[in-house]
Biopython code that builds the backbone (N, CA, C, O; Angstrom):
import numpy as np
from Bio.PDB.StructureBuilder import StructureBuilder

atoms = [
    (1, "MET", "N", (0.820, -1.192, 0.000)),
    (1, "MET", "CA", (0.000, 0.000, 0.000)),
    (1, "MET", "C", (0.865, 1.257, 0.000)),
    (1, "MET", "O", (0.545, 2.231, -0.682)),
    (2, "GLU", "N", (1.969, 1.240, 0.768)),
    (2, "GLU", "CA", (2.852, 2.397, 0.832)),
    (2, "GLU", "C", (3.438, 2.708, -0.542)),
    (2, "GLU", "O", (3.576, 3.873, -0.914)),
    (3, "GLN", "N", (3.779, 1.670, -1.288)),
    (3, "GLN", "CA", (4.325, 1.864, -2.627)),
    (3, "GLN", "C", (3.288, 2.514, -3.540)),
    (3, "GLN", "O", (3.621, 3.371, -4.358)),
    (4, "HIS", "N", (2.030, 2.100, -3.396)),
    (4, "HIS", "CA", (0.952, 2.693, -4.194)),
    (4, "HIS", "C", (0.796, 4.175, -3.858)),
    (4, "HIS", "O", (0.639, 5.000, -4.758)),
    (5, "ALA", "N", (0.838, 4.515, -2.573)),
    (5, "ALA", "CA", (0.722, 5.911, -2.152)),
    (5, "ALA", "C", (1.886, 6.733, -2.693)),
    (5, "ALA", "O", (1.692, 7.863, -3.143)),
    (6, "HIS", "N", (3.095, 6.171, -2.653)),
    (6, "HIS", "CA", (4.269, 6.870, -3.185)),
    (6, "HIS", "C", (4.107, 7.113, -4.688)),
    (6, "HIS", "O", (4.440, 8.189, -5.185)),
    (7, "ALA", "N", (3.602, 6.129, -5.397)),
    (7, "ALA", "CA", (3.384, 6.269, -6.839)),
    (7, "ALA", "C", (2.354, 7.356, -7.126)),
    (7, "ALA", "O", (2.499, 8.110, -8.089)),
    (8, "GLN", "N", (1.315, 7.442, -6.295)),
    (8, "GLN", "CA", (0.307, 8.484, -6.481)),
    (8, "GLN", "C", (0.908, 9.866, -6.268)),
    (8, "GLN", "O", (0.663, 10.784, -7.052)),
    (9, "VAL", "N", (1.691, 10.013, -5.210)),
    (9, "VAL", "CA", (2.324, 11.302, -4.928)),
    (9, "VAL", "C", (3.242, 11.686, -6.082)),
    (9, "VAL", "O", (3.223, 12.830, -6.534)),
    (10, "HIS", "N", (4.035, 10.751, -6.556)),
    (10, "HIS", "CA", (4.937, 11.051, -7.673)),
    (10, "HIS", "C", (4.149, 11.476, -8.911)),
    (10, "HIS", "O", (4.531, 12.422, -9.599)),
    (11, "ARG", "N", (3.057, 10.781, -9.191)),
    (11, "ARG", "CA", (2.234, 11.135, -10.359)),
    (11, "ARG", "C", (1.691, 12.552, -10.219)),
    (11, "ARG", "O", (1.638, 13.296, -11.199)),
    (12, "VAL", "N", (1.289, 12.927, -9.015)),
    (12, "VAL", "CA", (0.709, 14.252, -8.791)),
    (12, "VAL", "C", (1.754, 15.345, -9.004)),
    (12, "VAL", "O", (1.469, 16.342, -9.668)),
    (13, "ILE", "N", (2.944, 15.180, -8.461)),
    (13, "ILE", "CA", (3.939, 16.254, -8.534)),
    (13, "ILE", "C", (4.854, 16.178, -9.751)),
    (13, "ILE", "O", (5.645, 17.090, -9.991)),
    (14, "GLU", "N", (4.754, 15.126, -10.500)),
    (14, "GLU", "CA", (5.625, 14.930, -11.669)),
    (14, "GLU", "C", (5.668, 16.135, -12.618)),
    (14, "GLU", "O", (6.757, 16.497, -13.063)),
    (15, "PRO", "N", (4.538, 16.773, -12.947)),
    (15, "PRO", "CA", (4.620, 17.930, -13.858)),
    (15, "PRO", "C", (5.500, 19.058, -13.312)),
    (15, "PRO", "O", (6.202, 19.724, -14.074)),
    (16, "LEU", "N", (5.463, 19.269, -12.002)),
    (16, "LEU", "CA", (6.279, 20.328, -11.409)),
    (16, "LEU", "C", (7.754, 19.966, -11.431)),
    (16, "LEU", "O", (8.606, 20.826, -11.656)),
    (17, "LEU", "N", (8.056, 18.707, -11.202)),
    (17, "LEU", "CA", (9.447, 18.261, -11.283)),
    (17, "LEU", "C", (9.955, 18.389, -12.711)),
    (17, "LEU", "O", (11.085, 18.822, -12.933)),
    (18, "GLU", "N", (9.131, 18.016, -13.673)),
    (18, "GLU", "CA", (9.512, 18.126, -15.086)),
    (18, "GLU", "C", (9.677, 19.580, -15.520)),
    (18, "GLU", "O", (10.415, 19.875, -16.459)),
    (19, "ALA", "N", (8.974, 20.496, -14.819)),
    (19, "ALA", "CA", (9.101, 21.924, -15.126)),
    (19, "ALA", "C", (10.350, 22.526, -14.493)),
    (19, "ALA", "O", (10.639, 23.709, -14.678)),
    (20, "GLY", "N", (11.095, 21.702, -13.741)),
    (20, "GLY", "CA", (12.367, 22.151, -13.207)),
    (20, "GLY", "C", (12.390, 22.485, -11.729)),
    (20, "GLY", "O", (13.424, 22.913, -11.216)),
    (21, "LEU", "N", (11.282, 22.303, -11.032)),
    (21, "LEU", "CA", (11.280, 22.594, -9.601)),
    (21, "LEU", "C", (11.924, 21.459, -8.817)),
    (21, "LEU", "O", (11.896, 20.300, -9.232)),
    (22, "THR", "N", (12.499, 21.812, -7.685)),
    (22, "THR", "CA", (13.045, 20.806, -6.782)),
    (22, "THR", "C", (11.911, 20.257, -5.916)),
    (22, "THR", "O", (10.839, 20.855, -5.825)),
    (23, "VAL", "N", (12.159, 19.133, -5.295)),
    (23, "VAL", "CA", (11.168, 18.552, -4.389)),
    (23, "VAL", "C", (10.882, 19.520, -3.244)),
    (23, "VAL", "O", (9.736, 19.640, -2.810)),
    (24, "ASP", "N", (11.907, 20.209, -2.750)),
    (24, "ASP", "CA", (11.693, 21.173, -1.666)),
    (24, "ASP", "C", (10.778, 22.312, -2.099)),
    (24, "ASP", "O", (9.923, 22.747, -1.328)),
    (25, "ARG", "N", (10.949, 22.791, -3.311)),
    (25, "ARG", "CA", (10.094, 23.888, -3.815)),
    (25, "ARG", "C", (8.669, 23.399, -4.004)),
    (25, "ARG", "O", (7.723, 24.119, -3.683)),
    (26, "VAL", "N", (8.498, 22.190, -4.517)),
    (26, "VAL", "CA", (7.160, 21.616, -4.678)),
    (26, "VAL", "C", (6.484, 21.513, -3.314)),
    (26, "VAL", "O", (5.314, 21.864, -3.158)),
    (27, "GLU", "N", (7.232, 21.030, -2.340)),
    (27, "GLU", "CA", (6.681, 20.910, -0.986)),
    (27, "GLU", "C", (6.239, 22.271, -0.456)),
    (27, "GLU", "O", (5.174, 22.383, 0.150)),
    (28, "ALA", "N", (7.043, 23.298, -0.678)),
    (28, "ALA", "CA", (6.686, 24.639, -0.219)),
    (28, "ALA", "C", (5.403, 25.134, -0.875)),
    (28, "ALA", "O", (4.564, 25.742, -0.211)),
    (29, "LEU", "N", (5.242, 24.881, -2.165)),
    (29, "LEU", "CA", (4.024, 25.307, -2.862)),
    (29, "LEU", "C", (2.790, 24.571, -2.341)),
    (29, "LEU", "O", (1.735, 25.175, -2.153)),
    (30, "VAL", "N", (2.926, 23.282, -2.114)),
    (30, "VAL", "CA", (1.796, 22.495, -1.624)),
    (30, "VAL", "C", (1.420, 22.909, -0.200)),
    (30, "VAL", "O", (0.239, 22.981, 0.138)),
    (31, "VAL", "N", (2.416, 23.176, 0.624)),
    (31, "VAL", "CA", (2.142, 23.645, 1.988)),
    (31, "VAL", "C", (1.445, 24.998, 1.940)),
    (31, "VAL", "O", (0.503, 25.237, 2.696)),
    (32, "ARG", "N", (1.895, 25.880, 1.063)),
    (32, "ARG", "CA", (1.239, 27.188, 0.935)),
    (32, "ARG", "C", (-0.213, 27.028, 0.499)),
    (32, "ARG", "O", (-1.097, 27.706, 1.021)),
    (33, "LEU", "N", (-0.460, 26.135, -0.455)),
    (33, "LEU", "CA", (-1.825, 25.886, -0.899)),
    (33, "LEU", "C", (-2.689, 25.392, 0.259)),
    (33, "LEU", "O", (-3.813, 25.856, 0.445)),
    (34, "ALA", "N", (-2.159, 24.451, 1.032)),
    (34, "ALA", "CA", (-2.896, 23.923, 2.172)),
    (34, "ALA", "C", (-3.139, 25.010, 3.214)),
    (34, "ALA", "O", (-4.235, 25.099, 3.768)),
    (35, "PHE", "N", (-2.144, 25.828, 3.483)),
    (35, "PHE", "CA", (-2.284, 26.901, 4.452)),
    (35, "PHE", "C", (-3.380, 27.871, 4.019)),
    (35, "PHE", "O", (-4.229, 28.256, 4.823)),
    (36, "GLU", "N", (-3.358, 28.258, 2.763)),
    (36, "GLU", "CA", (-4.382, 29.165, 2.242)),
    (36, "GLU", "C", (-5.769, 28.550, 2.352)),
    (36, "GLU", "O", (-6.739, 29.251, 2.644)),
    (37, "ALA", "N", (-5.869, 27.254, 2.122)),
    (37, "ALA", "CA", (-7.162, 26.575, 2.216)),
    (37, "ALA", "C", (-7.685, 26.572, 3.647)),
    (37, "ALA", "O", (-8.892, 26.670, 3.869)),
    (38, "VAL", "N", (-6.785, 26.461, 4.612)),
    (38, "VAL", "CA", (-7.193, 26.387, 6.014)),
    (38, "VAL", "C", (-7.513, 27.762, 6.577)),
    (38, "VAL", "O", (-8.518, 27.920, 7.270)),
    (39, "VAL", "N", (-6.688, 28.755, 6.300)),
    (39, "VAL", "CA", (-6.867, 30.062, 6.927)),
    (39, "VAL", "C", (-7.522, 31.094, 6.023)),
    (39, "VAL", "O", (-7.800, 32.208, 6.467)),
    (40, "GLY", "N", (-7.772, 30.756, 4.784)),
    (40, "GLY", "CA", (-8.387, 31.700, 3.855)),
    (40, "GLY", "C", (-9.812, 32.047, 4.252)),
    (40, "GLY", "O", (-10.454, 31.335, 5.023)),
    (41, "THR", "N", (-10.281, 33.139, 3.715)),
    (41, "THR", "CA", (-11.643, 33.575, 4.015)),
    (41, "THR", "C", (-12.599, 32.985, 2.997)),
    (41, "THR", "O", (-12.552, 33.332, 1.817)),
    (42, "GLY", "N", (-13.447, 32.112, 3.443)),
    (42, "GLY", "CA", (-14.451, 31.505, 2.571)),
    (42, "GLY", "C", (-13.850, 30.468, 1.649)),
    (42, "GLY", "O", (-12.650, 30.193, 1.694)),
    (43, "PRO", "N", (-14.694, 29.898, 0.817)),
    (43, "PRO", "CA", (-14.202, 28.869, -0.104)),
    (43, "PRO", "C", (-13.270, 29.483, -1.145)),
    (43, "PRO", "O", (-13.490, 30.593, -1.628)),
    (44, "GLY", "N", (-12.233, 28.735, -1.471)),
    (44, "GLY", "CA", (-11.282, 29.205, -2.467)),
    (44, "GLY", "C", (-11.845, 29.110, -3.870)),
    (44, "GLY", "O", (-12.826, 28.409, -4.117)),
    (45, "THR", "N", (-11.223, 29.809, -4.764)),
    (45, "THR", "CA", (-11.618, 29.768, -6.165)),
    (45, "THR", "C", (-10.453, 29.256, -6.993)),
    (45, "THR", "O", (-9.337, 29.113, -6.494)),
    (46, "VAL", "N", (-10.715, 28.989, -8.228)),
    (46, "VAL", "CA", (-9.650, 28.545, -9.126)),
    (46, "VAL", "C", (-8.563, 29.620, -9.201)),
    (46, "VAL", "O", (-7.374, 29.303, -9.223)),
    (47, "ALA", "N", (-8.967, 30.873, -9.241)),
    (47, "ALA", "CA", (-7.988, 31.962, -9.293)),
    (47, "ALA", "C", (-7.101, 31.950, -8.052)),
    (47, "ALA", "O", (-5.896, 32.184, -8.144)),
    (48, "ASP", "N", (-7.700, 31.677, -6.887)),
    (48, "ASP", "CA", (-6.919, 31.616, -5.646)),
    (48, "ASP", "C", (-5.858, 30.523, -5.717)),
    (48, "ASP", "O", (-4.728, 30.714, -5.268)),
    (49, "VAL", "N", (-6.221, 29.403, -6.271)),
    (49, "VAL", "CA", (-5.285, 28.280, -6.381)),
    (49, "VAL", "C", (-4.091, 28.682, -7.239)),
    (49, "VAL", "O", (-2.961, 28.284, -6.957)),
    (50, "HIS", "N", (-4.330, 29.450, -8.258)),
    (50, "HIS", "CA", (-3.252, 29.815, -9.172)),
    (50, "HIS", "C", (-2.411, 30.980, -8.675)),
    (50, "HIS", "O", (-1.321, 31.212, -9.198)),
    (51, "THR", "N", (-2.894, 31.727, -7.668)),
    (51, "THR", "CA", (-2.061, 32.797, -7.119)),
    (51, "THR", "C", (-0.833, 32.240, -6.419)),
    (51, "THR", "O", (0.165, 32.943, -6.266)),
    (52, "VAL", "N", (-0.896, 30.992, -5.994)),
    (52, "VAL", "CA", (0.240, 30.350, -5.329)),
    (52, "VAL", "C", (1.469, 30.359, -6.235)),
    (52, "VAL", "O", (2.593, 30.453, -5.743)),
    (53, "VAL", "N", (1.275, 30.265, -7.533)),
    (53, "VAL", "CA", (2.401, 30.208, -8.473)),
    (53, "VAL", "C", (2.441, 31.412, -9.408)),
    (53, "VAL", "O", (3.069, 31.355, -10.466)),
    (54, "ALA", "N", (1.785, 32.486, -9.030)),
    (54, "ALA", "CA", (1.710, 33.663, -9.904)),
    (54, "ALA", "C", (3.081, 34.219, -10.273)),
    (54, "ALA", "O", (3.253, 34.750, -11.370)),
    (55, "ALA", "N", (4.053, 34.108, -9.380)),
    (55, "ALA", "CA", (5.389, 34.658, -9.651)),
    (55, "ALA", "C", (6.304, 33.663, -10.375)),
    (55, "ALA", "O", (7.448, 33.990, -10.688)),
    (56, "GLU", "N", (5.812, 32.479, -10.634)),
    (56, "GLU", "CA", (6.618, 31.442, -11.294)),
    (56, "GLU", "C", (6.547, 31.592, -12.813)),
    (56, "GLU", "O", (5.739, 32.360, -13.334)),
    (57, "SER", "N", (7.389, 30.862, -13.504)),
    (57, "SER", "CA", (7.424, 30.889, -14.969)),
    (57, "SER", "C", (6.130, 30.311, -15.542)),
    (57, "SER", "O", (5.415, 29.581, -14.856)),
    (58, "PRO", "N", (5.832, 30.640, -16.801)),
    (58, "PRO", "CA", (4.646, 30.064, -17.443)),
    (58, "PRO", "C", (4.650, 28.533, -17.436)),
    (58, "PRO", "O", (3.596, 27.907, -17.320)),
    (59, "GLU", "N", (5.837, 27.935, -17.561)),
    (59, "GLU", "CA", (5.930, 26.469, -17.555)),
    (59, "GLU", "C", (5.508, 25.910, -16.198)),
    (59, "GLU", "O", (4.796, 24.909, -16.128)),
    (60, "VAL", "N", (5.948, 26.557, -15.131)),
    (60, "VAL", "CA", (5.581, 26.108, -13.789)),
    (60, "VAL", "C", (4.095, 26.347, -13.545)),
    (60, "VAL", "O", (3.433, 25.516, -12.924)),
    (61, "GLN", "N", (3.568, 27.456, -14.020)),
    (61, "GLN", "CA", (2.142, 27.732, -13.862)),
    (61, "GLN", "C", (1.299, 26.667, -14.562)),
    (61, "GLN", "O", (0.293, 26.210, -14.020)),
    (62, "ALA", "N", (1.713, 26.275, -15.761)),
    (62, "ALA", "CA", (0.988, 25.224, -16.484)),
    (62, "ALA", "C", (1.105, 23.891, -15.749)),
    (62, "ALA", "O", (0.129, 23.149, -15.640)),
    (63, "ALA", "N", (2.296, 23.591, -15.248)),
    (63, "ALA", "CA", (2.500, 22.348, -14.499)),
    (63, "ALA", "C", (1.673, 22.352, -13.215)),
    (63, "ALA", "O", (1.156, 21.312, -12.810)),
    (64, "TRP", "N", (1.547, 23.502, -12.579)),
    (64, "TRP", "CA", (0.742, 23.628, -11.365)),
    (64, "TRP", "C", (-0.722, 23.304, -11.665)),
    (64, "TRP", "O", (-1.379, 22.618, -10.883)),
    (65, "ALA", "N", (-1.226, 23.789, -12.778)),
    (65, "ALA", "CA", (-2.615, 23.505, -13.156)),
    (65, "ALA", "C", (-2.830, 22.001, -13.301)),
    (65, "ALA", "O", (-3.845, 21.472, -12.848)),
    (66, "VAL", "N", (-1.886, 21.316, -13.925)),
    (66, "VAL", "CA", (-1.982, 19.856, -14.075)),
    (66, "VAL", "C", (-1.905, 19.188, -12.705)),
    (66, "VAL", "O", (-2.662, 18.262, -12.414)),
    (67, "THR", "N", (-0.988, 19.662, -11.870)),
    (67, "THR", "CA", (-0.806, 19.087, -10.534)),
    (67, "THR", "C", (-2.070, 19.225, -9.698)),
    (67, "THR", "O", (-2.501, 18.264, -9.062)),
    (68, "VAL", "N", (-2.663, 20.406, -9.694)),
    (68, "VAL", "CA", (-3.898, 20.624, -8.924)),
    (68, "VAL", "C", (-5.017, 19.737, -9.457)),
    (68, "VAL", "O", (-5.793, 19.185, -8.677)),
    (69, "GLY", "N", (-5.108, 19.595, -10.766)),
    (69, "GLY", "CA", (-6.100, 18.701, -11.348)),
    (69, "GLY", "C", (-5.905, 17.265, -10.884)),
    (69, "GLY", "O", (-6.874, 16.565, -10.593)),
    (70, "ARG", "N", (-4.660, 16.830, -10.815)),
    (70, "ARG", "CA", (-4.376, 15.470, -10.347)),
    (70, "ARG", "C", (-4.701, 15.321, -8.863)),
    (70, "ARG", "O", (-5.153, 14.260, -8.430)),
    (71, "MET", "N", (-4.473, 16.381, -8.078)),
    (71, "MET", "CA", (-4.855, 16.338, -6.665)),
    (71, "MET", "C", (-6.369, 16.137, -6.522)),
    (71, "MET", "O", (-6.845, 15.360, -5.695)),
    (72, "MET", "N", (-7.084, 16.858, -7.349)),
    (72, "MET", "CA", (-8.553, 16.758, -7.276)),
    (72, "MET", "C", (-9.036, 15.376, -7.718)),
    (72, "MET", "O", (-10.032, 14.880, -7.192)),
    (73, "GLU", "N", (-8.355, 14.755, -8.665)),
    (73, "GLU", "CA", (-8.704, 13.408, -9.082)),
    (73, "GLU", "C", (-8.566, 12.420, -7.937)),
    (73, "GLU", "O", (-9.365, 11.490, -7.819)),
    (74, "LEU", "N", (-7.552, 12.613, -7.085)),
    (74, "LEU", "CA", (-7.344, 11.728, -5.949)),
    (74, "LEU", "C", (-8.499, 11.798, -4.959)),
    (74, "LEU", "O", (-8.823, 10.809, -4.302)),
    (75, "ALA", "N", (-9.116, 12.963, -4.856)),
    (75, "ALA", "CA", (-10.223, 13.144, -3.919)),
    (75, "ALA", "C", (-11.462, 12.378, -4.370)),
    (75, "ALA", "O", (-12.318, 12.044, -3.551)),
    (76, "GLY", "N", (-11.560, 12.103, -5.653)),
    (76, "GLY", "CA", (-12.724, 11.391, -6.177)),
    (76, "GLY", "C", (-13.918, 12.324, -6.330)),
    (76, "GLY", "O", (-13.822, 13.513, -6.026)),
    (77, "PRO", "N", (-15.033, 11.793, -6.798)),
    (77, "PRO", "CA", (-16.214, 12.634, -7.011)),
    (77, "PRO", "C", (-16.776, 13.135, -5.675)),
    (77, "PRO", "O", (-16.738, 12.447, -4.655)),
    (78, "ALA", "N", (-17.284, 14.334, -5.729)),
    (78, "ALA", "CA", (-17.850, 14.950, -4.488)),
    (78, "ALA", "C", (-19.183, 14.360, -4.136)),
    (78, "ALA", "O", (-19.789, 14.756, -3.140)),
]
sb = StructureBuilder()
sb.init_structure("model")
sb.init_model(0)
sb.init_chain("A")
sb.init_seg("    ")
for serial, (resi, resn, name, xyz) in enumerate(atoms, 1):
    if name == "N":
        sb.init_residue(resn, " ", resi, " ")
    sb.init_atom(name, np.array(xyz, "f"), 0.0, 1.0, " ", f" {name:<3s}", serial, name[0])
structure = sb.get_structure()
């Protein structure tokens, strides 16, 4: 089961790694996203999710969109 979970995590962050980010930078972005979700005012929007990487290159921004989509796939249907 642990191997399956590791494979899922790798699949989720793979676009960001391919865009040139380090694992530490990916972790920082994901922690920031989680922090914003917990302490933000009201439900987040798609625009809010993308502000996390607003200062990053277009390649990283595109990879972030794929990564967030993969995160949502893991959650399954609402």
